C-alpha positions as a Markdown table, in Angstrom:
| # | Residue | x | y | z |
|---|---|---|---|---|
| 1 | Met | 145.3 | -48.8 | 193.6 |
| 2 | Pro | 148.4 | -47.5 | 191.6 |
| 3 | Thr | 151.7 | -48.8 | 192.9 |
| 4 | Ala | 154.4 | -46.3 | 194.1 |
| 5 | Thr | 156.4 | -47.0 | 190.9 |
| 6 | Gly | 153.7 | -47.5 | 188.3 |
| 7 | Pro | 152.8 | -45.2 | 185.5 |
| 8 | Glu | 149.5 | -44.1 | 187.1 |
| 9 | Trp | 151.4 | -43.1 | 190.3 |
| 10 | Leu | 153.9 | -41.1 | 188.1 |
| 11 | Ala | 151.0 | -39.4 | 186.3 |
| 12 | Asp | 149.4 | -38.5 | 189.6 |
| 13 | Glu | 152.7 | -37.1 | 191.0 |
| 14 | Ala | 153.2 | -35.1 | 187.8 |
| 15 | Thr | 149.7 | -33.7 | 188.1 |
| 16 | Ser | 150.2 | -32.8 | 191.7 |
| 17 | Leu | 153.6 | -31.2 | 191.1 |
| 18 | Arg | 152.1 | -29.2 | 188.1 |
| 19 | Ala | 149.3 | -28.0 | 190.4 |
| 20 | Gln | 151.8 | -26.9 | 193.0 |
| 21 | Leu | 154.0 | -25.2 | 190.5 |
| 22 | Glu | 151.1 | -23.4 | 189.0 |
| 23 | Ala | 150.0 | -22.3 | 192.5 |
| 24 | Arg | 153.5 | -21.1 | 193.3 |
| 25 | Asn | 153.7 | -19.3 | 189.9 |
| 26 | Ala | 150.3 | -17.6 | 190.7 |
| 27 | Glu | 151.6 | -16.5 | 194.1 |
| 28 | Leu | 154.8 | -15.2 | 192.6 |
| 29 | Gln | 152.9 | -13.3 | 189.9 |
| 30 | Asp | 150.6 | -11.8 | 192.6 |
| 31 | Ala | 153.6 | -10.9 | 194.7 |
| 32 | Asn | 155.3 | -9.3 | 191.7 |
| 33 | Glu | 152.2 | -7.3 | 190.9 |
| 34 | His | 152.1 | -6.0 | 194.5 |
| 35 | Leu | 155.8 | -5.1 | 194.3 |
| 36 | Val | 155.3 | -3.3 | 191.0 |
| 37 | Met | 152.3 | -1.4 | 192.5 |
| 38 | Ala | 154.3 | -0.6 | 195.6 |
| 39 | Ala | 157.3 | 0.6 | 193.5 |
| 40 | Met | 154.9 | 2.8 | 191.4 |
| 41 | Gln | 153.4 | 4.2 | 194.6 |
| 42 | Ala | 156.8 | 4.9 | 196.1 |
| 43 | Glu | 158.0 | 6.6 | 192.9 |
| 44 | Asp | 154.8 | 8.7 | 192.8 |
| 45 | Arg | 155.3 | 9.7 | 196.5 |
| 46 | Arg | 159.0 | 10.4 | 195.8 |
| 47 | Gln | 158.1 | 12.6 | 192.9 |
| 48 | Arg | 155.4 | 14.4 | 194.9 |
| 49 | Ile | 157.9 | 15.0 | 197.7 |
| 50 | Glu | 160.5 | 16.4 | 195.3 |
| 51 | Glu | 157.9 | 18.7 | 193.8 |
| 52 | Phe | 156.9 | 19.7 | 197.3 |
| 53 | Leu | 160.5 | 20.5 | 198.3 |
| 54 | Ala | 161.0 | 22.5 | 195.1 |
| 55 | Met | 157.8 | 24.4 | 195.9 |
| 56 | Leu | 158.9 | 24.9 | 199.5 |
| 57 | Ala | 162.2 | 26.5 | 198.4 |
| 58 | His | 160.3 | 28.7 | 196.0 |
| 59 | Glu | 157.9 | 29.8 | 198.7 |
| 60 | Leu | 160.7 | 30.5 | 201.2 |
| 61 | Arg | 162.6 | 32.6 | 198.7 |
| 62 | Asn | 159.6 | 34.6 | 197.5 |
| 63 | Pro | 159.1 | 36.7 | 200.7 |
| 64 | Leu | 162.9 | 37.4 | 200.9 |
| 65 | Ala | 162.9 | 39.5 | 197.8 |
| 66 | Pro | 160.4 | 42.2 | 198.9 |
| 67 | Ile | 161.9 | 42.1 | 202.5 |
| 68 | Ser | 165.4 | 42.7 | 201.1 |
| 69 | Thr | 164.2 | 45.4 | 198.8 |
| 70 | Ala | 162.2 | 47.1 | 201.5 |
| 71 | Ala | 165.2 | 47.1 | 203.8 |
| 72 | Ala | 167.3 | 48.8 | 201.1 |
| 73 | Ile | 164.6 | 51.4 | 200.5 |
| 74 | Leu | 164.3 | 52.1 | 204.2 |
| 75 | Glu | 168.1 | 52.6 | 204.4 |
| 76 | Arg | 168.1 | 55.0 | 201.5 |
| 77 | Ser | 164.9 | 56.9 | 202.4 |
| 78 | Pro | 164.6 | 56.9 | 206.2 |
| 79 | Asp | 163.0 | 60.3 | 206.4 |
| 80 | Asp | 160.4 | 59.8 | 203.6 |
| 81 | Pro | 157.1 | 59.0 | 205.5 |
| 82 | Ala | 155.3 | 57.6 | 202.4 |
| 83 | Lys | 158.2 | 55.1 | 201.7 |
| 84 | Val | 158.5 | 54.2 | 205.4 |
| 85 | Lys | 154.7 | 53.5 | 205.5 |
| 86 | Trp | 155.0 | 51.3 | 202.3 |
| 87 | Val | 158.0 | 49.4 | 203.8 |
| 88 | His | 155.9 | 48.8 | 207.0 |
| 89 | Arg | 153.0 | 47.3 | 205.0 |
| 90 | Val | 155.4 | 45.1 | 202.9 |
| 91 | Leu | 157.2 | 43.8 | 205.9 |
| 92 | Arg | 153.9 | 43.0 | 207.8 |
| 93 | Arg | 152.5 | 41.2 | 204.8 |
| 94 | Gln | 155.6 | 39.1 | 204.3 |
| 95 | Val | 155.8 | 38.2 | 208.0 |
| 96 | Val | 152.2 | 37.0 | 207.8 |
| 97 | His | 153.0 | 35.0 | 204.7 |
| 98 | Leu | 156.0 | 33.3 | 206.3 |
| 99 | Thr | 154.2 | 32.7 | 209.5 |
| 100 | Arg | 151.4 | 31.0 | 207.6 |
| 101 | Leu | 153.9 | 28.9 | 205.7 |
| 102 | Leu | 155.6 | 27.7 | 208.9 |
| 103 | Asp | 152.3 | 27.0 | 210.5 |
| 104 | Asp | 151.2 | 24.9 | 207.5 |
| 105 | Leu | 154.5 | 22.9 | 207.7 |
| 106 | Leu | 154.1 | 22.3 | 211.5 |
| 107 | Asp | 150.4 | 21.2 | 211.0 |
| 108 | Ala | 151.4 | 18.9 | 208.2 |
| 109 | Ser | 153.9 | 17.2 | 210.6 |
| 110 | Arg | 151.2 | 17.0 | 213.3 |
| 111 | Val | 148.8 | 15.4 | 210.8 |
| 112 | Thr | 151.2 | 12.7 | 209.7 |
| 113 | Arg | 151.9 | 11.9 | 213.4 |
| 114 | Gly | 148.4 | 12.2 | 214.6 |
| 115 | Lys | 149.4 | 15.0 | 217.0 |
| 116 | Ile | 146.7 | 17.5 | 216.4 |
| 117 | Val | 144.8 | 18.0 | 219.7 |
| 118 | Leu | 141.5 | 19.9 | 219.9 |
| 119 | Gln | 140.5 | 22.3 | 222.6 |
| 120 | Arg | 136.8 | 21.9 | 222.3 |
| 121 | Ala | 134.1 | 24.0 | 223.9 |
| 122 | Pro | 130.6 | 25.4 | 222.8 |
| 123 | Met | 131.2 | 28.1 | 220.2 |
| 124 | Leu | 129.4 | 30.2 | 217.6 |
| 125 | Leu | 130.3 | 29.0 | 214.1 |
| 126 | Gly | 129.6 | 32.5 | 212.7 |
| 127 | Thr | 132.4 | 33.9 | 214.9 |
| 128 | Ala | 134.9 | 31.5 | 213.4 |
| 129 | Ile | 133.7 | 32.3 | 209.9 |
| 130 | Asp | 134.0 | 36.0 | 210.5 |
| 131 | Ala | 137.5 | 35.6 | 211.9 |
| 132 | Ala | 138.6 | 33.7 | 208.8 |
| 133 | Val | 137.1 | 36.3 | 206.5 |
| 134 | Asp | 139.0 | 39.0 | 208.4 |
| 135 | Glu | 142.3 | 37.0 | 208.0 |
| 136 | Thr | 141.9 | 36.6 | 204.3 |
| 137 | Arg | 140.4 | 40.0 | 203.5 |
| 138 | Val | 143.8 | 41.5 | 202.5 |
| 139 | Met | 144.5 | 38.7 | 200.0 |
| 140 | Val | 141.0 | 38.9 | 198.5 |
| 141 | Gly | 141.2 | 42.7 | 198.3 |
| 142 | Glu | 144.6 | 42.7 | 196.6 |
| 143 | Arg | 143.1 | 40.4 | 193.9 |
| 144 | Glu | 140.0 | 42.6 | 193.7 |
| 145 | Gln | 137.8 | 39.6 | 194.2 |
| 146 | Glu | 134.2 | 39.7 | 195.4 |
| 147 | Leu | 133.5 | 37.8 | 198.7 |
| 148 | Val | 129.9 | 37.2 | 199.8 |
| 149 | Val | 129.2 | 35.7 | 203.2 |
| 150 | Thr | 125.7 | 34.3 | 203.9 |
| 151 | His | 125.2 | 33.2 | 207.5 |
| 152 | Ala | 122.4 | 30.9 | 208.6 |
| 153 | Asp | 119.5 | 32.5 | 210.4 |
| 154 | Gly | 120.2 | 32.7 | 214.2 |
| 155 | Asp | 123.2 | 31.6 | 216.2 |
| 156 | Val | 124.7 | 28.2 | 215.2 |
| 157 | Thr | 126.4 | 26.6 | 218.2 |
| 158 | Ile | 128.8 | 23.7 | 217.8 |
| 159 | Asp | 131.1 | 21.9 | 220.2 |
| 160 | Gly | 134.4 | 22.8 | 218.6 |
| 161 | Asp | 137.9 | 24.2 | 218.7 |
| 162 | Ala | 137.4 | 27.8 | 217.7 |
| 163 | Val | 141.0 | 28.4 | 216.6 |
| 164 | Arg | 141.1 | 25.2 | 214.5 |
| 165 | Leu | 137.7 | 25.8 | 212.8 |
| 166 | Thr | 138.8 | 29.3 | 212.0 |
| 167 | Gln | 141.8 | 27.7 | 210.4 |
| 168 | Val | 139.6 | 25.4 | 208.4 |
| 169 | Val | 137.5 | 28.2 | 206.9 |
| 170 | Cys | 140.7 | 30.3 | 206.4 |
| 171 | Asn | 142.5 | 27.6 | 204.5 |
| 172 | Leu | 139.4 | 27.0 | 202.3 |
| 173 | Leu | 139.1 | 30.7 | 201.6 |
| 174 | His | 142.8 | 31.1 | 200.9 |
| 175 | Asn | 142.7 | 28.1 | 198.5 |
| 176 | Ala | 139.6 | 29.6 | 196.7 |
| 177 | Ser | 141.2 | 33.0 | 196.4 |
| 178 | Lys | 144.5 | 31.6 | 195.2 |
| 179 | Phe | 143.0 | 29.6 | 192.4 |
| 180 | Thr | 140.5 | 32.3 | 191.3 |
| 181 | Pro | 141.7 | 35.1 | 189.0 |
| 182 | Ala | 141.4 | 38.8 | 189.7 |
| 183 | His | 137.9 | 40.1 | 189.8 |
| 184 | Gly | 136.6 | 36.6 | 190.5 |
| 185 | Ala | 133.8 | 35.7 | 193.0 |
| 186 | Leu | 134.0 | 33.7 | 196.2 |
| 187 | Arg | 131.1 | 32.8 | 198.4 |
| 188 | Ile | 130.6 | 31.3 | 201.9 |
| 189 | Thr | 127.2 | 29.9 | 202.9 |
| 190 | Thr | 126.0 | 28.0 | 205.9 |
| 191 | Asp | 122.9 | 25.8 | 206.1 |
| 192 | Val | 121.5 | 24.3 | 209.3 |
| 193 | Gly | 119.8 | 20.9 | 209.3 |
| 194 | Ala | 118.3 | 18.8 | 212.1 |
| 195 | Asp | 121.6 | 17.9 | 213.7 |
| 196 | Val | 124.4 | 19.2 | 211.4 |
| 197 | Val | 125.5 | 22.4 | 209.9 |
| 198 | Thr | 126.9 | 22.6 | 206.3 |
| 199 | Ile | 129.4 | 25.2 | 205.2 |
| 200 | His | 130.0 | 25.8 | 201.4 |
| 201 | Val | 133.0 | 27.6 | 200.1 |
| 202 | Thr | 132.6 | 28.1 | 196.4 |
| 203 | Asp | 134.5 | 30.0 | 193.7 |
| 204 | Asn | 134.4 | 30.6 | 190.0 |
| 205 | Gly | 138.1 | 30.0 | 189.5 |
| 206 | Ala | 140.4 | 27.4 | 188.0 |
| 207 | Gly | 138.3 | 24.3 | 188.9 |
| 208 | Ile | 139.7 | 20.8 | 189.3 |
| 209 | Ser | 140.1 | 18.0 | 186.8 |
| 210 | Ala | 138.2 | 14.7 | 187.3 |
| 211 | Gly | 141.6 | 12.9 | 187.7 |
| 212 | Ala | 142.7 | 15.3 | 190.4 |
| 213 | Leu | 139.5 | 15.3 | 192.5 |
| 214 | Pro | 140.2 | 12.1 | 194.4 |
| 215 | His | 143.6 | 13.4 | 195.5 |
| 216 | Val | 142.7 | 17.0 | 196.5 |
| 217 | Phe | 143.0 | 16.3 | 200.2 |
| 218 | Asp | 146.2 | 14.2 | 200.0 |
| 219 | Leu | 149.4 | 15.4 | 201.6 |
| 220 | Phe | 151.8 | 17.0 | 199.1 |
| 221 | Ala | 149.1 | 16.9 | 196.4 |
| 222 | Gln | 149.2 | 19.7 | 193.9 |
| 223 | Gly | 146.9 | 20.4 | 191.0 |
| 224 | Asp | 148.3 | 21.9 | 187.8 |
| 225 | Ala | 152.0 | 22.3 | 188.7 |
| 226 | Ser | 152.4 | 25.4 | 186.6 |
| 227 | Leu | 149.3 | 27.0 | 188.2 |
| 228 | Ser | 150.6 | 26.1 | 191.6 |
| 229 | Arg | 153.9 | 27.7 | 190.9 |
| 230 | Ser | 152.3 | 30.9 | 189.8 |
| 231 | Thr | 149.8 | 31.1 | 192.7 |
| 232 | Gly | 152.1 | 29.8 | 195.5 |
| 233 | Gly | 151.3 | 27.4 | 198.3 |
| 234 | Leu | 152.6 | 24.0 | 199.4 |
| 235 | Gly | 149.5 | 21.8 | 198.8 |
| 236 | Ile | 149.2 | 20.9 | 202.4 |
| 237 | Gly | 146.4 | 23.2 | 203.7 |
| 238 | Leu | 143.6 | 21.0 | 202.5 |
| 239 | Thr | 145.1 | 18.0 | 204.2 |
| 240 | Val | 145.0 | 19.9 | 207.4 |
| 241 | Val | 141.4 | 20.9 | 206.7 |
| 242 | Arg | 140.4 | 17.3 | 206.3 |
| 243 | Ser | 142.2 | 16.2 | 209.5 |
| 244 | Ile | 140.6 | 19.0 | 211.7 |
| 245 | Val | 137.1 | 18.4 | 210.3 |
| 246 | Glu | 137.3 | 14.7 | 210.9 |
| 247 | Leu | 138.6 | 15.2 | 214.4 |
| 248 | His | 135.3 | 17.2 | 215.0 |
| 249 | Gly | 133.3 | 14.2 | 213.8 |
| 250 | Gly | 132.5 | 15.9 | 210.5 |
| 251 | Ser | 133.4 | 15.4 | 206.8 |
| 252 | Val | 134.7 | 17.5 | 203.9 |
| 253 | Ser | 134.3 | 17.0 | 200.2 |
| 254 | Val | 134.8 | 18.9 | 197.0 |
| 255 | Arg | 132.9 | 19.1 | 193.7 |
| 256 | Ser | 134.0 | 20.7 | 190.4 |
| 257 | Asp | 132.7 | 20.4 | 186.9 |
| 258 | Gly | 136.3 | 20.5 | 185.6 |
| 259 | Pro | 139.0 | 23.0 | 184.7 |
| 260 | Gly | 137.8 | 26.6 | 184.5 |
| 261 | Gln | 134.5 | 25.7 | 186.1 |
| 262 | Gly | 135.3 | 26.7 | 189.7 |
| 263 | Ser | 134.9 | 24.5 | 192.8 |
| 264 | Asp | 132.6 | 23.9 | 195.8 |
| 265 | Phe | 134.1 | 22.7 | 199.0 |
| 266 | Thr | 131.6 | 21.3 | 201.5 |
| 267 | Val | 132.2 | 20.9 | 205.3 |
| 268 | Ile | 129.6 | 19.1 | 207.4 |
| 269 | Leu | 129.8 | 19.5 | 211.2 |
| 270 | Pro | 127.6 | 18.1 | 214.0 |
| 271 | Leu | 125.7 | 20.7 | 216.0 |
| 272 | Ala | 126.2 | 21.0 | 219.7 |
| 273 | Ala | 123.9 | 18.9 | 221.8 |
| 274 | Lys | 120.6 | 20.6 | 222.8 |
| 275 | Gly | 121.1 | 22.4 | 226.1 |
| 276 | Ala | 124.8 | 23.0 | 225.6 |
| 277 | Ala | 126.0 | 26.2 | 227.3 |
| 278 | Ala | 126.1 | 29.1 | 224.8 |
| 279 | Pro | 129.5 | 30.8 | 224.5 |
| 280 | Val | 129.8 | 34.2 | 226.2 |
| 281 | Asp | 131.9 | 36.9 | 224.6 |
| 282 | Ser | 134.2 | 38.5 | 227.1 |
| 283 | Pro | 134.4 | 42.3 | 226.9 |
| 284 | Glu | 137.6 | 43.6 | 225.4 |
| 285 | Gln | 139.8 | 45.5 | 227.7 |
| 286 | Ser | 142.0 | 48.4 | 226.5 |
| 287 | Arg | 145.7 | 48.1 | 227.3 |
| 288 | Gln | 146.9 | 50.3 | 230.2 |
| 289 | Val | 150.5 | 51.2 | 229.5 |
| 290 | Thr | 152.5 | 50.9 | 232.8 |
| 291 | Gly | 156.3 | 51.2 | 232.6 |
| 292 | Arg | 157.9 | 48.0 | 234.0 |
| 293 | Arg | 161.4 | 46.7 | 234.4 |
| 294 | Ile | 161.8 | 43.9 | 231.9 |
| 295 | Ala | 164.7 | 41.5 | 231.1 |
| 296 | Val | 164.9 | 39.9 | 227.6 |
| 297 | Ile | 166.9 | 36.8 | 227.2 |
| 298 | Asp | 167.5 | 35.6 | 223.6 |
| 299 | Asp | 170.6 | 34.4 | 221.8 |
| 300 | Asn | 169.4 | 36.0 | 218.6 |
| 301 | Val | 170.9 | 39.5 | 219.0 |
| 302 | Asp | 168.7 | 41.1 | 216.4 |
| 303 | Ala | 165.5 | 39.5 | 217.9 |
| 304 | Ala | 166.5 | 40.6 | 221.4 |
| 305 | Ser | 167.3 | 44.2 | 220.2 |
| 306 | Ala | 164.1 | 44.5 | 218.2 |
| 307 | Met | 162.1 | 43.3 | 221.3 |
| 308 | Ala | 163.9 | 45.8 | 223.5 |
| 309 | Ile | 163.0 | 48.7 | 221.1 |
| 310 | Leu | 159.4 | 47.6 | 221.0 |
| 311 | Leu | 159.2 | 47.5 | 224.8 |
| 312 | Glu | 160.9 | 50.8 | 225.2 |
| 313 | Leu | 158.4 | 52.4 | 222.8 |
| 314 | Ala | 155.8 | 51.1 | 225.2 |
| 315 | Cys | 157.5 | 52.9 | 228.1 |
| 316 | His | 159.2 | 49.9 | 229.7 |
| 317 | Glu | 162.8 | 49.7 | 230.9 |
| 318 | Val | 164.7 | 46.8 | 229.3 |
| 319 | Glu | 168.0 | 44.9 | 229.8 |
| 320 | Leu | 169.3 | 42.2 | 227.6 |
| 321 | Ala | 171.2 | 38.9 | 227.8 |
| 322 | His | 172.1 | 36.5 | 225.1 |
| 323 | Asp | 172.7 | 33.2 | 226.8 |
| 324 | Gly | 171.2 | 31.2 | 229.6 |
| 325 | Leu | 173.8 | 31.8 | 232.3 |
| 326 | Ala | 174.1 | 35.5 | 231.5 |
| 327 | Gly | 170.3 | 35.7 | 231.6 |
| 328 | Leu | 170.1 | 34.0 | 235.0 |
| 329 | Asp | 172.8 | 36.4 | 236.3 |
| 330 | Leu | 170.9 | 39.4 | 234.9 |
| 331 | Val | 167.6 | 38.4 | 236.5 |
| 332 | Val | 169.1 | 37.7 | 239.9 |
| 333 | Arg | 171.1 | 40.9 | 239.9 |
| 334 | Ala | 168.6 | 43.4 | 238.3 |
| 335 | Arg | 165.4 | 41.8 | 239.8 |
| 336 | Pro | 163.1 | 42.8 | 236.9 |
| 337 | Glu | 159.3 | 42.6 | 237.2 |
| 338 | Val | 159.0 | 40.5 | 234.0 |
| 339 | Val | 161.3 | 38.2 | 232.1 |
| 340 | Ile | 160.8 | 37.4 | 228.4 |
| 341 | Cys | 163.0 | 34.3 | 227.7 |
| 342 | Asp | 163.8 | 32.2 | 224.7 |
| 343 | Ile | 163.9 | 28.4 | 225.2 |
| 344 | Gly | 166.8 | 27.3 | 222.9 |
| 345 | Leu | 169.6 | 29.2 | 224.6 |
| 346 | Pro | 173.3 | 28.3 | 224.7 |
| 347 | Gly | 174.7 | 27.3 | 228.1 |
| 348 | Ile | 171.5 | 26.4 | 229.9 |
| 349 | Asp | 168.1 | 26.5 | 228.1 |
| 350 | Gly | 165.1 | 28.6 | 229.0 |
| 351 | Tyr | 163.5 | 25.9 | 231.0 |
| 352 | Glu | 166.6 | 25.7 | 233.3 |
| 353 | Val | 166.7 | 29.4 | 233.6 |
| 354 | Ala | 163.1 | 29.5 | 234.8 |
| 355 | Arg | 163.7 | 26.6 | 237.3 |
| 356 | Arg | 166.8 | 28.3 | 238.7 |
| 357 | Val | 165.2 | 31.7 | 239.0 |
| 358 | Arg | 162.4 | 30.2 | 241.0 |
| 359 | Ala | 164.8 | 28.3 | 243.2 |
| 360 | Glu | 167.2 | 31.2 | 243.8 |
| 361 | Met | 164.7 | 34.1 | 244.3 |
| 362 | Ser | 162.2 | 34.4 | 247.1 |
| 363 | Glu | 160.1 | 36.7 | 244.9 |
| 364 | Pro | 160.7 | 35.6 | 241.4 |
| 365 | Pro | 159.5 | 37.8 | 238.5 |
| 366 | Thr | 156.8 | 36.9 | 236.0 |
| 367 | Leu | 158.3 | 34.6 | 233.4 |
| 368 | Ile | 157.1 | 34.6 | 229.8 |
| 369 | Ala | 158.5 | 32.2 | 227.3 |
| 370 | Leu | 159.0 | 33.4 | 223.7 |
| 371 | Ser | 160.2 | 30.6 | 221.5 |
| 372 | Gly | 160.2 | 29.0 | 218.1 |
| 373 | Tyr | 159.0 | 25.8 | 219.7 |
| 374 | Gly | 155.3 | 25.9 | 219.6 |
| 375 | Gln | 153.8 | 22.4 | 220.1 |
| 376 | Arg | 151.5 | 21.4 | 222.9 |
| 377 | Glu | 154.3 | 19.6 | 224.8 |
| 378 | Asp | 156.5 | 22.6 | 224.5 |
| 379 | Arg | 153.9 | 24.8 | 226.2 |
| 380 | Glu | 153.4 | 22.2 | 228.9 |
| 381 | Arg | 157.2 | 22.1 | 229.6 |
| 382 | Ser | 157.2 | 25.9 | 229.8 |
| 383 | Leu | 154.4 | 25.9 | 232.4 |
| 384 | Asp | 156.0 | 23.1 | 234.4 |
| 385 | Ala | 159.3 | 25.1 | 234.5 |
| 386 | Gly | 157.5 | 28.1 | 235.9 |
| 387 | Phe | 156.6 | 30.3 | 232.9 |
| 388 | Val | 153.1 | 31.8 | 233.1 |
| 389 | Glu | 152.7 | 32.0 | 229.3 |
| 390 | His | 154.3 | 30.5 | 226.2 |
| 391 | Leu | 154.3 | 32.7 | 223.1 |
| 392 | Val | 155.4 | 31.4 | 219.7 |
| 393 | Lys | 157.7 | 33.3 | 217.4 |
| 394 | Pro | 157.0 | 35.4 | 215.5 |
| 395 | Ala | 154.6 | 36.7 | 218.1 |
| 396 | Asp | 152.4 | 39.7 | 217.2 |
| 397 | Pro | 153.9 | 42.7 | 219.0 |
| 398 | Asp | 150.4 | 43.7 | 220.4 |
| 399 | Asp | 150.1 | 40.1 | 221.8 |
| 400 | Val | 153.4 | 40.5 | 223.6 |
| 401 | Leu | 152.5 | 43.8 | 225.1 |
| 402 | Asp | 149.0 | 42.6 | 226.1 |
| 403 | Cys | 150.6 | 39.4 | 227.7 |
| 404 | Ile | 152.9 | 41.6 | 229.8 |
| 405 | Glu | 150.0 | 43.6 | 231.2 |
| 406 | Arg | 147.8 | 40.5 | 231.6 |
| 407 | Met | 150.4 | 38.3 | 233.3 |
| 408 | Ala | 152.6 | 40.8 | 235.3 |
| 409 | Gly | 152.6 | 39.8 | 238.9 |
| 410 | Lys | 151.2 | 36.3 | 238.4 |
| 411 | Pro | 153.1 | 33.3 | 239.7 |
| 412 | Gly | 154.0 | 30.3 | 237.6 |
| 413 | Arg | 152.6 | 26.8 | 238.0 |
| 414 | Asn | 153.4 | 25.3 | 241.5 |
| 415 | Gln | 154.7 | 28.7 | 242.6 |
| 416 | Arg | 153.5 | 30.5 | 245.6 |
């Protein structure tokens, strides 16, 4: 046995220290490689976020140009029916574009925080597909593209969120149209298997490179930057598609033979369990115009005035207030039948307005929230405060008028 001071002991110690040093060096090298990889990933994400913000600024500015020009044309030619009609079409298109942009941003935020919640019920898949086709028909028509829809034989029932699945197909169609040149072809087909249904959205457009395919559904991912700039979009719609499909227990994938070869997006969803109740279409009811006394409370003077004009055109009597306390005073004094109230008000917010109206009036009016806050918890807070409905800005004018007729006279939650 070597002594603690002999040459053999020193050799063993040296060997042990060398082994420890090599092990530490290996650990350091491994840690450095991880740090380098993390730094590269952080830099890649930073670059993607910068590109996303640049694209966002571009997308927000784009609608402002035709809106500004349309306003100038309307000011100079208020009595020219053809020009007024053109201005109307432009403004509606740009509002739809901006609304879609904001919805995509909100959905991207919900995806990153896991906040997308489904409202599932038995539904006909064909209804969602047809609704998505209707939503994208204007874009497809403007680009003179051919869109062919082939439904599976018979009704296909799934347990799903009809609004969200319409959004899935709409996003895929929008993406296909955006990256397909004028006069190109788009196709939607559905195939039913034993327990799943498969949706294909195909196009003969720009295609996707092999290097980009694995990242198509990543947040902030864009394909060819120059192509993205020319076609518009934020590169987040496909991320939302993947999230919604996976929440339904399905999957989504993409195939492309390369640039210029088009793409094929495939969504697979489980069918509803056998024996599930089939959805029943409720008959549409025509709106009956009945003049009502309505109070509008909104700190945005232009928004409040525009809403007043819309309501007056529908034969309603309207009074306005532009902060919470003034709105409360107006409601208590004028005793309107319906109140349309913003939430983010100066003084006291819309929730407090609703609570005080209910507390101070023995027969409170019907309260409808109209707000830029549109998440599920915002709707719940509105209902808890006493509103009967929560509409999200910019609300479709027909939806506002329909809501008034539908809800007028109805009490809020916990209200007799």
